CHARMM-style PDB file with segment names, atoms N, HN, CA, C and O in Angstrom:
ATOM      1  N   MET     1      -3.875  18.058   8.915  1.00  0.00      PROA
ATOM      2  CA  MET     1      -3.723  18.818   7.600  1.00  0.00      PROA
ATOM      3  C   MET     1      -4.608  18.324   6.707  1.00  0.00      PROA
ATOM      4  O   MET     1      -4.619  17.113   6.483  1.00  0.00      PROA
ATOM      5  N   ASP     2      -5.507  19.213   6.046  1.00  0.00      PROA
ATOM      6  HN  ASP     2      -5.498  20.196   6.228  1.00  0.00      PROA
ATOM      7  CA  ASP     2      -6.412  18.588   5.103  1.00  0.00      PROA
ATOM      8  C   ASP     2      -6.247  19.669   3.758  1.00  0.00      PROA
ATOM      9  O   ASP     2      -5.518  20.659   3.703  1.00  0.00      PROA
ATOM     10  N   GLN     3      -7.131  19.161   2.749  1.00  0.00      PROA
ATOM     11  HN  GLN     3      -7.724  18.357   2.793  1.00  0.00      PROA
ATOM     12  CA  GLN     3      -7.051  19.792   1.484  1.00  0.00      PROA
ATOM     13  C   GLN     3      -7.143  21.168   1.496  1.00  0.00      PROA
ATOM     14  O   GLN     3      -6.376  21.790   0.761  1.00  0.00      PROA
ATOM     15  N   LYS     4      -8.124  21.909   2.356  1.00  0.00      PROA
ATOM     16  HN  LYS     4      -8.746  21.403   2.953  1.00  0.00      PROA
ATOM     17  CA  LYS     4      -8.202  23.440   2.125  1.00  0.00      PROA
ATOM     18  C   LYS     4      -6.947  24.100   2.659  1.00  0.00      PROA
ATOM     19  O   LYS     4      -6.612  25.189   2.194  1.00  0.00      PROA
ATOM     20  N   ASP     5      -6.247  23.526   3.584  1.00  0.00      PROA
ATOM     21  HN  ASP     5      -6.519  22.641   3.962  1.00  0.00      PROA
ATOM     22  CA  ASP     5      -4.845  24.018   3.950  1.00  0.00      PROA
ATOM     23  C   ASP     5      -3.919  24.031   2.946  1.00  0.00      PROA
ATOM     24  O   ASP     5      -3.162  24.976   2.726  1.00  0.00      PROA
ATOM     25  N   LEU     6      -3.966  22.824   2.221  1.00  0.00      PROA
ATOM     26  HN  LEU     6      -4.581  22.056   2.399  1.00  0.00      PROA
ATOM     27  CA  LEU     6      -3.066  22.709   1.036  1.00  0.00      PROA
ATOM     28  C   LEU     6      -3.501  23.854   0.051  1.00  0.00      PROA
ATOM     29  O   LEU     6      -2.693  24.695  -0.340  1.00  0.00      PROA
ATOM     30  N   ASP     7      -4.735  23.842  -0.304  1.00  0.00      PROA
ATOM     31  HN  ASP     7      -5.392  23.159   0.014  1.00  0.00      PROA
ATOM     32  CA  ASP     7      -5.302  24.782  -1.381  1.00  0.00      PROA
ATOM     33  C   ASP     7      -4.845  26.268  -1.038  1.00  0.00      PROA
ATOM     34  O   ASP     7      -4.367  27.016  -1.892  1.00  0.00      PROA
ATOM     35  N   SER     8      -5.034  26.618   0.276  1.00  0.00      PROA
ATOM     36  HN  SER     8      -5.422  26.010   0.969  1.00  0.00      PROA
ATOM     37  CA  SER     8      -4.795  28.007   0.606  1.00  0.00      PROA
ATOM     38  C   SER     8      -3.453  28.328   0.923  1.00  0.00      PROA
ATOM     39  O   SER     8      -3.169  29.471   1.280  1.00  0.00      PROA
ATOM     40  N   GLY     9      -2.506  27.342   0.821  1.00  0.00      PROA
ATOM     41  HN  GLY     9      -2.737  26.413   0.532  1.00  0.00      PROA
ATOM     42  CA  GLY     9      -1.111  27.437   1.058  1.00  0.00      PROA
ATOM     43  C   GLY     9      -0.684  27.694   2.400  1.00  0.00      PROA
ATOM     44  O   GLY     9       0.440  28.143   2.624  1.00  0.00      PROA
ATOM     45  N   ARG    10      -1.554  27.422   3.360  1.00  0.00      PROA
ATOM     46  HN  ARG    10      -2.467  27.057   3.178  1.00  0.00      PROA
ATOM     47  CA  ARG    10      -1.362  27.586   4.775  1.00  0.00      PROA
ATOM     48  C   ARG    10      -0.594  26.248   5.408  1.00  0.00      PROA
ATOM     49  O   ARG    10      -0.848  25.897   6.560  1.00  0.00      PROA
ATOM     50  N   VAL    11       0.253  25.608   4.672  1.00  0.00      PROA
ATOM     51  HN  VAL    11       0.460  25.893   3.736  1.00  0.00      PROA
ATOM     52  CA  VAL    11       0.701  24.442   5.309  1.00  0.00      PROA
ATOM     53  C   VAL    11       2.007  24.843   6.078  1.00  0.00      PROA
ATOM     54  O   VAL    11       2.871  25.601   5.639  1.00  0.00      PROA
ATOM     55  N   ASP    12       2.013  24.244   7.242  1.00  0.00      PROA
ATOM     56  HN  ASP    12       1.310  23.629   7.600  1.00  0.00      PROA
ATOM     57  CA  ASP    12       3.077  24.518   8.162  1.00  0.00      PROA
ATOM     58  C   ASP    12       4.398  23.946   7.694  1.00  0.00      PROA
ATOM     59  O   ASP    12       4.539  22.737   7.506  1.00  0.00      PROA
ATOM     60  N   LEU    13       5.429  24.891   7.497  1.00  0.00      PROA
ATOM     61  HN  LEU    13       5.315  25.873   7.650  1.00  0.00      PROA
ATOM     62  CA  LEU    13       6.770  24.491   7.021  1.00  0.00      PROA
ATOM     63  C   LEU    13       7.466  23.330   7.833  1.00  0.00      PROA
ATOM     64  O   LEU    13       8.136  22.456   7.283  1.00  0.00      PROA
ATOM     65  N   ALA    14       7.246  23.404   9.187  1.00  0.00      PROA
ATOM     66  HN  ALA    14       6.702  24.114   9.633  1.00  0.00      PROA
ATOM     67  CA  ALA    14       7.891  22.486   9.875  1.00  0.00      PROA
ATOM     68  C   ALA    14       7.274  21.073   9.815  1.00  0.00      PROA
ATOM     69  O   ALA    14       7.921  20.052  10.047  1.00  0.00      PROA
ATOM     70  N   ARG    15       6.034  21.102   9.501  1.00  0.00      PROA
ATOM     71  HN  ARG    15       5.509  21.932   9.313  1.00  0.00      PROA
ATOM     72  CA  ARG    15       5.348  19.795   9.164  1.00  0.00      PROA
ATOM     73  C   ARG    15       5.724  19.233   7.901  1.00  0.00      PROA
ATOM     74  O   ARG    15       5.709  18.010   7.770  1.00  0.00      PROA
ATOM     75  N   ILE    16       6.067  19.998   6.940  1.00  0.00      PROA
ATOM     76  HN  ILE    16       6.079  20.992   7.047  1.00  0.00      PROA
ATOM     77  CA  ILE    16       6.592  19.489   5.587  1.00  0.00      PROA
ATOM     78  C   ILE    16       7.938  19.049   5.709  1.00  0.00      PROA
ATOM     79  O   ILE    16       8.310  18.098   5.021  1.00  0.00      PROA
ATOM     80  N   MET    17       8.853  19.715   6.633  1.00  0.00      PROA
ATOM     81  HN  MET    17       8.550  20.487   7.191  1.00  0.00      PROA
ATOM     82  CA  MET    17      10.137  19.434   6.912  1.00  0.00      PROA
ATOM     83  C   MET    17      10.135  17.958   7.524  1.00  0.00      PROA
ATOM     84  O   MET    17      10.938  17.098   7.160  1.00  0.00      PROA
ATOM     85  N   LEU    18       9.198  17.766   8.443  1.00  0.00      PROA
ATOM     86  HN  LEU    18       8.546  18.464   8.738  1.00  0.00      PROA
ATOM     87  CA  LEU    18       9.247  16.441   9.230  1.00  0.00      PROA
ATOM     88  C   LEU    18       8.648  15.372   8.325  1.00  0.00      PROA
ATOM     89  O   LEU    18       9.111  14.235   8.413  1.00  0.00      PROA
ATOM     90  N   LEU    19       7.709  15.611   7.504  1.00  0.00      PROA
ATOM     91  HN  LEU    19       7.333  16.535   7.432  1.00  0.00      PROA
ATOM     92  CA  LEU    19       7.347  14.722   6.545  1.00  0.00      PROA
ATOM     93  C   LEU    19       8.350  14.264   5.623  1.00  0.00      PROA
ATOM     94  O   LEU    19       8.429  13.071   5.328  1.00  0.00      PROA
ATOM     95  N   ASN    20       9.161  15.179   5.125  1.00  0.00      PROA
ATOM     96  HN  ASN    20       9.097  16.147   5.364  1.00  0.00      PROA
ATOM     97  CA  ASN    20      10.306  15.105   4.184  1.00  0.00      PROA
ATOM     98  C   ASN    20      11.260  14.022   4.873  1.00  0.00      PROA
ATOM     99  O   ASN    20      11.583  12.952   4.358  1.00  0.00      PROA
ATOM    100  N   ASP    21      11.666  14.505   6.172  1.00  0.00      PROA
ATOM    101  HN  ASP    21      11.404  15.374   6.591  1.00  0.00      PROA
ATOM    102  CA  ASP    21      12.673  13.635   6.994  1.00  0.00      PROA
ATOM    103  C   ASP    21      12.126  12.213   7.017  1.00  0.00      PROA
ATOM    104  O   ASP    21      12.850  11.281   6.666  1.00  0.00      PROA
ATOM    105  N   TYR    22      10.960  12.031   7.391  1.00  0.00      PROA
ATOM    106  HN  TYR    22      10.372  12.789   7.676  1.00  0.00      PROA
ATOM    107  CA  TYR    22      10.345  10.733   7.317  1.00  0.00      PROA
ATOM    108  C   TYR    22      10.538   9.976   6.096  1.00  0.00      PROA
ATOM    109  O   TYR    22      10.949   8.816   6.114  1.00  0.00      PROA
ATOM    110  N   LEU    23      10.215  10.683   4.904  1.00  0.00      PROA
ATOM    111  HN  LEU    23       9.880  11.625   4.889  1.00  0.00      PROA
ATOM    112  CA  LEU    23      10.440   9.999   3.696  1.00  0.00      PROA
ATOM    113  C   LEU    23      11.697   9.705   3.260  1.00  0.00      PROA
ATOM    114  O   LEU    23      11.912   8.760   2.502  1.00  0.00      PROA
ATOM    115  N   VAL    24      12.596  10.475   3.698  1.00  0.00      PROA
ATOM    116  HN  VAL    24      12.421  11.243   4.314  1.00  0.00      PROA
ATOM    117  CA  VAL    24      14.147  10.275   3.387  1.00  0.00      PROA
ATOM    118  C   VAL    24      14.439   9.065   4.234  1.00  0.00      PROA
ATOM    119  O   VAL    24      14.975   8.097   3.695  1.00  0.00      PROA
ATOM    120  N   MET    25      14.132   9.037   5.517  1.00  0.00      PROA
ATOM    121  HN  MET    25      13.697   9.824   5.954  1.00  0.00      PROA
ATOM    122  CA  MET    25      14.463   7.880   6.451  1.00  0.00      PROA
ATOM    123  C   MET    25      13.805   6.529   6.012  1.00  0.00      PROA
ATOM    124  O   MET    25      14.403   5.463   6.159  1.00  0.00      PROA
ATOM    125  N   GLU    26      12.683   6.601   5.525  1.00  0.00      PROA
ATOM    126  HN  GLU    26      12.197   7.467   5.406  1.00  0.00      PROA
ATOM    127  CA  GLU    26      12.000   5.511   4.949  1.00  0.00      PROA
ATOM    128  C   GLU    26      12.643   4.883   3.742  1.00  0.00      PROA
ATOM    129  O   GLU    26      12.747   3.665   3.593  1.00  0.00      PROA
ATOM    130  N   ALA    27      13.118   5.897   2.789  1.00  0.00      PROA
ATOM    131  HN  ALA    27      13.033   6.886   2.910  1.00  0.00      PROA
ATOM    132  CA  ALA    27      13.811   5.386   1.603  1.00  0.00      PROA
ATOM    133  C   ALA    27      15.178   4.930   1.942  1.00  0.00      PROA
ATOM    134  O   ALA    27      15.677   3.995   1.317  1.00  0.00      PROA
ATOM    135  N   ASP    28      15.806   5.527   2.883  1.00  0.00      PROA
ATOM    136  HN  ASP    28      15.400   6.287   3.391  1.00  0.00      PROA
ATOM    137  CA  ASP    28      17.224   4.931   3.438  1.00  0.00      PROA
ATOM    138  C   ASP    28      16.947   3.540   4.040  1.00  0.00      PROA
ATOM    139  O   ASP    28      17.702   2.628   3.701  1.00  0.00      PROA
ATOM    140  N   ASN    29      16.054   3.313   4.805  1.00  0.00      PROA
ATOM    141  HN  ASN    29      15.441   4.054   5.081  1.00  0.00      PROA
ATOM    142  CA  ASN    29      15.805   2.005   5.488  1.00  0.00      PROA
ATOM    143  C   ASN    29      15.365   1.131   4.366  1.00  0.00      PROA
ATOM    144  O   ASN    29      15.779  -0.024   4.460  1.00  0.00      PROA
ATOM    145  N   GLN    30      14.654   1.388   3.364  1.00  0.00      PROA
ATOM    146  HN  GLN    30      14.318   2.326   3.288  1.00  0.00      PROA
ATOM    147  CA  GLN    30      14.482   0.429   2.297  1.00  0.00      PROA
ATOM    148  C   GLN    30      15.676   0.105   1.464  1.00  0.00      PROA
ATOM    149  O   GLN    30      15.811  -1.008   0.956  1.00  0.00      PROA
ATOM    150  N   TYR    31      16.489   1.009   1.329  1.00  0.00      PROA
ATOM    151  HN  TYR    31      16.378   1.913   1.742  1.00  0.00      PROA
ATOM    152  CA  TYR    31      17.763   0.864   0.598  1.00  0.00      PROA
ATOM    153  C   TYR    31      18.782  -0.128   1.360  1.00  0.00      PROA
ATOM    154  O   TYR    31      19.458  -0.962   0.757  1.00  0.00      PROA
ATOM    155  N   ARG    32      18.809   0.044   2.630  1.00  0.00      PROA
ATOM    156  HN  ARG    32      18.260   0.721   3.120  1.00  0.00      PROA
ATOM    157  CA  ARG    32      19.662  -0.863   3.665  1.00  0.00      PROA
ATOM    158  C   ARG    32      19.064  -2.304   3.630  1.00  0.00      PROA
ATOM    159  O   ARG    32      19.798  -3.292   3.599  1.00  0.00      PROA
ATOM    160  N   ILE    33      17.792  -2.378   3.635  1.00  0.00      PROA
ATOM    161  HN  ILE    33      17.197  -1.575   3.660  1.00  0.00      PROA
ATOM    162  CA  ILE    33      17.016  -3.693   3.570  1.00  0.00      PROA
ATOM    163  C   ILE    33      17.301  -4.284   2.236  1.00  0.00      PROA
ATOM    164  O   ILE    33      17.592  -5.480   2.213  1.00  0.00      PROA
ATOM    165  N   ASP    34      17.264  -3.690   1.244  1.00  0.00      PROA
ATOM    166  HN  ASP    34      17.028  -2.718   1.263  1.00  0.00      PROA
ATOM    167  CA  ASP    34      17.489  -4.186  -0.100  1.00  0.00      PROA
ATOM    168  C   ASP    34      18.732  -4.717  -0.233  1.00  0.00      PROA
ATOM    169  O   ASP    34      18.913  -5.813  -0.763  1.00  0.00      PROA
ATOM    170  N   LYS    35      19.820  -3.872   0.308  1.00  0.00      PROA
ATOM    171  HN  LYS    35      19.673  -2.982   0.739  1.00  0.00      PROA
ATOM    172  CA  LYS    35      21.232  -4.326   0.271  1.00  0.00      PROA
ATOM    173  C   LYS    35      21.629  -5.411   1.117  1.00  0.00      PROA
ATOM    174  O   LYS    35      22.524  -6.190   0.791  1.00  0.00      PROA
ATOM    175  N   TRP    36      20.995  -5.487   2.190  1.00  0.00      PROA
ATOM    176  HN  TRP    36      20.268  -4.854   2.454  1.00  0.00      PROA
ATOM    177  CA  TRP    36      21.059  -6.611   3.107  1.00  0.00      PROA
ATOM    178  C   TRP    36      20.507  -7.851   2.514  1.00  0.00      PROA
ATOM    179  O   TRP    36      21.138  -8.897   2.662  1.00  0.00      PROA
ATOM    180  N   ARG    37      19.428  -7.839   1.880  1.00  0.00      PROA
ATOM    181  HN  ARG    37      18.915  -6.989   1.760  1.00  0.00      PROA
ATOM    182  CA  ARG    37      18.829  -8.892   1.337  1.00  0.00      PROA
ATOM    183  C   ARG    37      19.851  -9.500   0.188  1.00  0.00      PROA
ATOM    184  O   ARG    37      20.249 -10.663   0.121  1.00  0.00      PROA
ATOM    185  N   ALA    38      20.120  -8.579  -0.559  1.00  0.00      PROA
ATOM    186  HN  ALA    38      19.797  -7.634  -0.505  1.00  0.00      PROA
ATOM    187  CA  ALA    38      21.124  -8.965  -1.817  1.00  0.00      PROA
ATOM    188  C   ALA    38      22.425  -9.693  -1.304  1.00  0.00      PROA
ATOM    189  O   ALA    38      22.899 -10.642  -1.929  1.00  0.00      PROA
ATOM    190  N   ALA    39      22.996  -9.198  -0.112  1.00  0.00      PROA
ATOM    191  HN  ALA    39      22.611  -8.428   0.396  1.00  0.00      PROA
ATOM    192  CA  ALA    39      24.059  -9.724   0.453  1.00  0.00      PROA
ATOM    193  C   ALA    39      23.870 -11.124   0.930  1.00  0.00      PROA
ATOM    194  O   ALA    39      24.706 -12.014   0.770  1.00  0.00      PROA
ATOM    195  N   ASN    40      22.765 -11.258   1.502  1.00  0.00      PROA
ATOM    196  HN  ASN    40      22.087 -10.536   1.633  1.00  0.00      PROA
ATOM    197  CA  ASN    40      22.355 -12.604   2.204  1.00  0.00      PROA
ATOM    198  C   ASN    40      21.814 -13.673   1.173  1.00  0.00      PROA
ATOM    199  O   ASN    40      21.743 -14.852   1.518  1.00  0.00      PROA
ATOM    200  N   GLU    41      21.453 -13.287  -0.022  1.00  0.00      PROA
ATOM    201  HN  GLU    41      21.511 -12.329  -0.302  1.00  0.00      PROA
ATOM    202  CA  GLU    41      21.056 -14.086  -0.920  1.00  0.00      PROA
ATOM    203  C   GLU    41      22.167 -14.825  -1.840  1.00  0.00      PROA
ATOM    204  O   GLU    41      21.869 -15.756  -2.588  1.00  0.00      PROA
ATOM    205  N   ARG    42      23.328 -14.369  -1.720  1.00  0.00      PROA
ATOM    206  HN  ARG    42      23.570 -13.613  -1.113  1.00  0.00      PROA
ATOM    207  CA  ARG    42      24.464 -14.957  -2.277  1.00  0.00      PROA
ATOM    208  C   ARG    42      24.762 -16.225  -1.744  1.00  0.00      PROA
ATOM    209  OT1 ARG    42      25.741 -16.851  -2.150  1.00  0.00      PROA
TER     210      ARG     42
END
């Protein structure tokens, strides 16, 4: 995916959904890690 695809609006919806899933998963993992660290620092 490059800039001209974005500019022309021809971005694959499935690709956006995959990327979104990845970002959500990444944020969830970070949240779990932070929670685990906080619990283990006590």
